A tleap script that builds the chain and sets N, CA, C and O, in Angstrom:
source leaprc.protein.ff14SB
mol = sequence {
  NMET SER VAL PHE PHE ARG PRO LYS GLY SER
  ASN ASN VAL PHE HIE PHE PHE GLU ASP ASN
  GLU ALA LYS ASN GLU ILE LYS THR ILE SER
  TYR GLN LEU ASP SER ASP GLY LYS ILE LEU
  GLY LYS TRP GLU LYS ASN GLY THR ILE LYS
  GLN LEU MET GLY ALA ILE ASN SER VAL GLY
  GLU GLY ARG SER GLN ILE ILE SER GLU SER
  GLU TRP ASN ASP ILE ALA LEU ILE CLYS
}
set mol.1.N position { 273.401 114.273 195.877 }
set mol.1.CA position { 274.637 115.003 195.867 }
set mol.1.C position { 275.251 114.928 194.466 }
set mol.1.O position { 275.301 113.864 193.850 }
set mol.2.N position { 275.703 116.054 193.992 }
set mol.2.CA position { 276.368 116.116 192.703 }
set mol.2.C position { 277.323 117.297 192.744 }
set mol.2.O position { 276.931 118.399 193.129 }
set mol.3.N position { 278.573 117.080 192.350 }
set mol.3.CA position { 279.549 118.163 192.363 }
set mol.3.C position { 280.524 117.975 191.208 }
set mol.3.O position { 280.902 116.852 190.873 }
set mol.4.N position { 280.927 119.094 190.602 }
set mol.4.CA position { 281.849 119.098 189.478 }
set mol.4.C position { 283.159 119.757 189.904 }
set mol.4.O position { 283.154 120.794 190.567 }
set mol.5.N position { 284.275 119.149 189.520 }
set mol.5.CA position { 285.598 119.702 189.796 }
set mol.5.C position { 286.335 119.877 188.477 }
set mol.5.O position { 286.255 119.033 187.584 }
set mol.6.N position { 287.062 120.997 188.373 }
set mol.6.CA position { 287.880 121.227 187.183 }
set mol.6.C position { 289.274 121.640 187.631 }
set mol.6.O position { 289.447 122.711 188.214 }
set mol.7.N position { 290.284 120.788 187.358 }
set mol.7.CA position { 291.661 121.176 187.680 }
set mol.7.C position { 292.041 122.432 186.905 }
set mol.7.O position { 291.709 122.570 185.728 }
set mol.8.N position { 292.732 123.339 187.567 }
set mol.8.CA position { 293.144 124.589 186.923 }
set mol.8.C position { 294.088 124.290 185.772 }
set mol.8.O position { 294.996 123.468 185.895 }
set mol.9.N position { 293.864 124.970 184.642 }
set mol.9.CA position { 294.690 124.792 183.457 }
set mol.9.C position { 294.432 123.498 182.711 }
set mol.9.O position { 295.230 123.101 181.862 }
set mol.10.N position { 293.321 122.833 183.018 }
set mol.10.CA position { 293.023 121.532 182.419 }
set mol.10.C position { 291.715 121.595 181.635 }
set mol.10.O position { 290.834 122.399 181.939 }
set mol.11.N position { 291.603 120.744 180.635 }
set mol.11.CA position { 290.351 120.588 179.914 }
set mol.11.C position { 289.590 119.355 180.389 }
set mol.11.O position { 288.769 118.802 179.657 }
set mol.12.N position { 289.866 118.933 181.606 }
set mol.12.CA position { 289.154 117.807 182.185 }
set mol.12.C position { 288.186 118.312 183.251 }
set mol.12.O position { 288.463 119.290 183.946 }
set mol.13.N position { 287.059 117.641 183.367 }
set mol.13.CA position { 286.087 117.925 184.419 }
set mol.13.C position { 285.699 116.585 185.035 }
set mol.13.O position { 285.468 115.606 184.326 }
set mol.14.N position { 285.631 116.555 186.358 }
set mol.14.CA position { 285.265 115.344 187.081 }
set mol.14.C position { 283.950 115.588 187.800 }
set mol.14.O position { 283.822 116.537 188.573 }
set mol.15.N position { 282.979 114.732 187.542 }
set mol.15.CA position { 281.637 114.854 188.105 }
set mol.15.C position { 281.422 113.704 189.082 }
set mol.15.O position { 281.389 112.539 188.688 }
set mol.16.N position { 281.277 114.043 190.354 }
set mol.16.CA position { 280.985 113.062 191.390 }
set mol.16.C position { 279.509 113.173 191.735 }
set mol.16.O position { 278.989 114.276 191.904 }
set mol.17.N position { 278.824 112.020 191.841 }
set mol.17.CA position { 277.405 112.039 192.179 }
set mol.17.C position { 277.019 110.740 192.853 }
set mol.17.O position { 277.707 109.725 192.737 }
set mol.18.N position { 275.893 110.794 193.566 }
set mol.18.CA position { 275.395 109.611 194.258 }
set mol.18.C position { 274.799 108.644 193.256 }
set mol.18.O position { 274.040 109.044 192.374 }
set mol.19.N position { 275.136 107.390 193.386 }
set mol.19.CA position { 274.598 106.334 192.531 }
set mol.19.C position { 273.156 106.057 192.959 }
set mol.19.O position { 272.917 105.614 194.083 }
set mol.20.N position { 272.203 106.314 192.076 }
set mol.20.CA position { 270.787 106.124 192.407 }
set mol.20.C position { 270.415 104.665 192.599 }
set mol.20.O position { 269.441 104.362 193.289 }
set mol.21.N position { 271.168 103.762 192.004 }
set mol.21.CA position { 270.851 102.340 192.110 }
set mol.21.C position { 271.469 101.699 193.340 }
set mol.21.O position { 270.943 100.710 193.849 }
set mol.22.N position { 272.560 102.237 193.820 }
set mol.22.CA position { 273.239 101.695 195.005 }
set mol.22.C position { 273.429 102.840 195.988 }
set mol.22.O position { 274.423 103.563 195.925 }
set mol.23.N position { 272.489 102.998 196.879 }
set mol.23.CA position { 272.531 104.094 197.843 }
set mol.23.C position { 273.841 104.073 198.624 }
set mol.23.O position { 274.400 103.016 198.917 }
set mol.24.N position { 274.306 105.264 198.948 }
set mol.24.CA position { 275.561 105.481 199.678 }
set mol.24.C position { 276.801 105.114 198.874 }
set mol.24.O position { 277.892 104.989 199.430 }
set mol.25.N position { 276.636 104.942 197.571 }
set mol.25.CA position { 277.777 104.706 196.688 }
set mol.25.C position { 277.968 105.943 195.808 }
set mol.25.O position { 277.024 106.687 195.546 }
set mol.26.N position { 279.199 106.145 195.362 }
set mol.26.CA position { 279.544 107.303 194.545 }
set mol.26.C position { 279.915 106.843 193.140 }
set mol.26.O position { 280.589 105.828 192.963 }
set mol.27.N position { 279.473 107.590 192.164 }
set mol.27.CA position { 279.885 107.390 190.773 }
set mol.27.C position { 280.712 108.595 190.366 }
set mol.27.O position { 280.560 109.682 190.924 }
set mol.28.N position { 281.585 108.398 189.397 }
set mol.28.CA position { 282.391 109.483 188.862 }
set mol.28.C position { 282.338 109.418 187.345 }
set mol.28.O position { 282.493 108.353 186.747 }
set mol.29.N position { 282.116 110.578 186.733 }
set mol.29.CA position { 282.257 110.685 185.290 }
set mol.29.C position { 283.403 111.650 185.044 }
set mol.29.O position { 283.402 112.774 185.545 }
set mol.30.N position { 284.367 111.208 184.280 }
set mol.30.CA position { 285.494 112.051 183.890 }
set mol.30.C position { 285.272 112.470 182.442 }
set mol.30.O position { 285.083 111.630 181.562 }
set mol.31.N position { 285.297 113.766 182.210 }
set mol.31.CA position { 285.118 114.310 180.871 }
set mol.31.C position { 286.428 114.907 180.392 }
set mol.31.O position { 287.110 115.603 181.145 }
set mol.32.N position { 286.780 114.639 179.149 }
set mol.32.CA position { 287.907 115.304 178.496 }
set mol.32.C position { 287.307 116.205 177.424 }
set mol.32.O position { 286.587 115.740 176.541 }
set mol.33.N position { 287.612 117.503 177.509 }
set mol.33.CA position { 287.051 118.486 176.591 }
set mol.33.C position { 288.127 119.041 175.676 }
set mol.33.O position { 289.302 119.080 176.038 }
set mol.34.N position { 287.716 119.473 174.477 }
set mol.34.CA position { 288.656 120.224 173.650 }
set mol.34.C position { 288.576 121.691 174.067 }
set mol.34.O position { 287.810 122.032 174.968 }
set mol.35.N position { 289.341 122.549 173.436 }
set mol.35.CA position { 289.397 123.956 173.844 }
set mol.35.C position { 288.077 124.690 173.619 }
set mol.35.O position { 287.854 125.746 174.211 }
set mol.36.N position { 287.202 124.152 172.777 }
set mol.36.CA position { 285.896 124.768 172.526 }
set mol.36.C position { 284.790 124.217 173.423 }
set mol.36.O position { 283.655 124.690 173.363 }
set mol.37.N position { 285.105 123.233 174.243 }
set mol.37.CA position { 284.110 122.637 175.133 }
set mol.37.C position { 283.460 121.378 174.603 }
set mol.37.O position { 282.594 120.812 175.269 }
set mol.38.N position { 283.853 120.921 173.420 }
set mol.38.CA position { 283.316 119.676 172.881 }
set mol.38.C position { 283.874 118.507 173.689 }
set mol.38.O position { 285.068 118.459 173.985 }
set mol.39.N position { 283.009 117.578 174.040 }
set mol.39.CA position { 283.435 116.414 174.816 }
set mol.39.C position { 284.159 115.441 173.892 }
set mol.39.O position { 283.570 114.890 172.962 }
set mol.40.N position { 285.440 115.241 174.163 }
set mol.40.CA position { 286.251 114.306 173.383 }
set mol.40.C position { 286.157 112.888 173.927 }
set mol.40.O position { 286.214 111.916 173.174 }
set mol.41.N position { 286.016 112.782 175.223 }
set mol.41.CA position { 285.943 111.477 175.864 }
set mol.41.C position { 285.184 111.568 177.168 }
set mol.41.O position { 285.144 112.620 177.806 }
set mol.42.N position { 284.579 110.455 177.561 }
set mol.42.CA position { 283.777 110.404 178.780 }
set mol.42.C position { 283.928 109.005 179.370 }
set mol.42.O position { 283.705 108.008 178.685 }
set mol.43.N position { 284.308 108.940 180.644 }
set mol.43.CA position { 284.484 107.660 181.306 }
set mol.43.C position { 283.697 107.665 182.597 }
set mol.43.O position { 283.899 108.534 183.445 }
set mol.44.N position { 282.809 106.713 182.756 }
set mol.44.CA position { 282.047 106.576 184.002 }
set mol.44.C position { 282.558 105.369 184.756 }
set mol.44.O position { 282.787 104.302 184.188 }
set mol.45.N position { 282.733 105.568 186.061 }
set mol.45.CA position { 283.223 104.462 186.884 }
set mol.45.C position { 282.736 104.646 188.313 }
set mol.45.O position { 282.211 105.700 188.674 }
set mol.46.N position { 282.913 103.629 189.103 }
set mol.46.CA position { 282.609 103.745 190.517 }
set mol.46.C position { 283.640 104.658 191.147 }
set mol.46.O position { 284.834 104.543 190.871 }
set mol.47.N position { 283.181 105.556 191.984 }
set mol.47.CA position { 284.080 106.462 192.681 }
set mol.47.C position { 284.256 106.015 194.122 }
set mol.47.O position { 283.575 105.108 194.601 }
set mol.48.N position { 285.173 106.665 194.791 }
set mol.48.CA position { 285.416 106.357 196.197 }
set mol.48.C position { 285.433 107.649 197.002 }
set mol.48.O position { 285.659 108.731 196.462 }
set mol.49.N position { 285.196 107.519 198.281 }
set mol.49.CA position { 285.289 108.670 199.173 }
set mol.49.C position { 286.698 109.253 199.114 }
set mol.49.O position { 286.864 110.472 199.168 }
set mol.50.N position { 287.708 108.404 199.005 }
set mol.50.CA position { 289.091 108.873 198.928 }
set mol.50.C position { 289.296 109.770 197.702 }
set mol.50.O position { 289.965 110.799 197.795 }
set mol.51.N position { 288.728 109.387 196.559 }
set mol.51.CA position { 288.835 110.212 195.351 }
set mol.51.C position { 288.120 111.545 195.534 }
set mol.51.O position { 288.646 112.592 195.157 }
set mol.52.N position { 286.927 111.505 196.109 }
set mol.52.CA position { 286.171 112.733 196.343 }
set mol.52.C position { 286.926 113.642 197.307 }
set mol.52.O position { 287.010 114.848 197.077 }
set mol.53.N position { 287.471 113.088 198.372 }
set mol.53.CA position { 288.238 113.888 199.325 }
set mol.53.C position { 289.495 114.460 198.675 }
set mol.53.O position { 289.899 115.580 198.986 }
set mol.54.N position { 290.110 113.705 197.782 }
set mol.54.CA position { 291.271 114.210 197.050 }
set mol.54.C position { 290.895 115.401 196.188 }
set mol.54.O position { 291.644 116.375 196.108 }
set mol.55.N position { 289.737 115.330 195.542 }
set mol.55.CA position { 289.259 116.446 194.726 }
set mol.55.C position { 288.964 117.665 195.602 }
set mol.55.O position { 289.301 118.791 195.235 }
set mol.56.N position { 288.344 117.444 196.743 }
set mol.56.CA position { 288.058 118.543 197.673 }
set mol.56.C position { 289.358 119.162 198.169 }
set mol.56.O position { 289.478 120.386 198.215 }
set mol.57.N position { 290.331 118.338 198.540 }
set mol.57.CA position { 291.618 118.852 199.003 }
set mol.57.C position { 292.332 119.649 197.917 }
set mol.57.O position { 293.005 120.635 198.217 }
set mol.58.N position { 292.195 119.237 196.669 }
set mol.58.CA position { 292.852 119.962 195.578 }
set mol.58.C position { 292.268 121.372 195.428 }
set mol.58.O position { 292.969 122.292 195.005 }
set mol.59.N position { 290.991 121.542 195.773 }
set mol.59.CA position { 290.390 122.879 195.765 }
set mol.59.C position { 291.028 123.718 196.872 }
set mol.59.O position { 291.391 124.873 196.652 }
set mol.60.N position { 291.161 123.133 198.053 }
set mol.60.CA position { 291.776 123.831 199.181 }
set mol.60.C position { 293.216 124.221 198.911 }
set mol.60.O position { 293.696 125.235 199.419 }
set mol.61.N position { 293.907 123.418 198.112 }
set mol.61.CA position { 295.307 123.691 197.769 }
set mol.61.C position { 295.431 124.619 196.563 }
set mol.61.O position { 296.540 124.996 196.187 }
set mol.62.N position { 294.297 124.993 195.950 }
set mol.62.CA position { 294.314 125.903 194.816 }
set mol.62.C position { 294.639 125.248 193.483 }
set mol.62.O position { 294.932 125.941 192.509 }
set mol.63.N position { 294.591 123.916 193.427 }
set mol.63.CA position { 294.919 123.215 192.185 }
set mol.63.C position { 293.706 122.955 191.309 }
set mol.63.O position { 293.854 122.633 190.130 }
set mol.64.N position { 292.509 123.091 191.865 }
set mol.64.CA position { 291.292 122.895 191.075 }
set mol.64.C position { 290.199 123.782 191.644 }
set mol.64.O position { 290.359 124.422 192.683 }
set mol.65.N position { 289.081 123.798 190.925 }
set mol.65.CA position { 287.947 124.607 191.364 }
set mol.65.C position { 286.679 123.780 191.290 }
set mol.65.O position { 286.571 122.852 190.488 }
set mol.66.N position { 285.725 124.127 192.132 }
set mol.66.CA position { 284.402 123.529 192.055 }
set mol.66.C position { 283.605 124.383 191.092 }
set mol.66.O position { 283.628 125.612 191.168 }
set mol.67.N position { 282.900 123.726 190.187 }
set mol.67.CA position { 282.038 124.472 189.272 }
set mol.67.C position { 280.603 123.991 189.463 }
set mol.67.O position { 280.360 122.826 189.780 }
set mol.68.N position { 279.667 124.901 189.264 }
set mol.68.CA position { 278.250 124.558 189.419 }
set mol.68.C position { 277.761 123.816 188.176 }
set mol.68.O position { 278.431 123.789 187.144 }
set mol.69.N position { 276.598 123.223 188.301 }
set mol.69.CA position { 276.018 122.522 187.151 }
set mol.69.C position { 275.740 123.501 186.013 }
set mol.69.O position { 275.913 123.154 184.845 }
set mol.70.N position { 275.312 124.717 186.342 }
set mol.70.CA position { 275.061 125.700 185.286 }
set mol.70.C position { 276.370 126.122 184.621 }
set mol.70.O position { 276.396 126.339 183.409 }
set mol.71.N position { 277.457 126.242 185.388 }
set mol.71.CA position { 278.765 126.528 184.788 }
set mol.71.C position { 279.198 125.382 183.885 }
set mol.71.O position { 279.733 125.606 182.799 }
set mol.72.N position { 278.967 124.162 184.336 }
set mol.72.CA position { 279.295 122.989 183.528 }
set mol.72.C position { 278.538 123.037 182.199 }
set mol.72.O position { 279.107 122.788 181.137 }
set mol.73.N position { 277.252 123.357 182.278 }
set mol.73.CA position { 276.445 123.435 181.057 }
set mol.73.C position { 276.936 124.531 180.129 }
set mol.73.O position { 276.822 124.399 178.910 }
set mol.74.N position { 277.480 125.611 180.678 }
set mol.74.CA position { 278.053 126.678 179.851 }
set mol.74.C position { 279.386 126.265 179.236 }
set mol.74.O position { 279.706 126.662 178.116 }
set mol.75.N position { 280.163 125.467 179.970 }
set mol.75.CA position { 281.488 125.043 179.497 }
set mol.75.C position { 281.378 123.982 178.401 }
set mol.75.O position { 281.999 124.093 177.344 }
set mol.76.N position { 280.583 122.963 178.675 }
set mol.76.CA position { 280.497 121.804 177.779 }
set mol.76.C position { 279.483 122.023 176.676 }
set mol.76.O position { 278.385 122.530 176.908 }
set mol.77.N position { 279.860 121.639 175.495 }
set mol.77.CA position { 278.922 121.677 174.377 }
set mol.77.C position { 278.197 120.340 174.341 }
set mol.77.O position { 278.605 119.415 173.639 }
set mol.78.N position { 277.128 120.252 175.099 }
set mol.78.CA position { 276.366 119.010 175.194 }
set mol.78.C position { 275.234 119.082 174.174 }
set mol.78.O position { 274.400 119.987 174.205 }
set mol.79.N position { 275.228 118.126 173.291 }
set mol.79.CA position { 274.213 118.086 172.227 }
set mol.79.C position { 273.218 116.984 172.530 }
set mol.79.O position { 272.278 116.773 171.764 }
savepdb mol mol.pdb
quit
């Protein structure tokens, strides 16, 4: 499982994915981007179901959007 969320009007992207080393655990990478898509900062941490559900609820409330991995690759200037 891997899913990307981007709050509307924000240059942040949150990537939730299954931890390959600890099954049934979630990891989160938070990316801070500049206006051109360059990654300014990246923080990886253990995620929680509560955080993932909060991100899903924010999509339902119209505060963020789910983006695909290909959209993420188009947004971020990954070198």
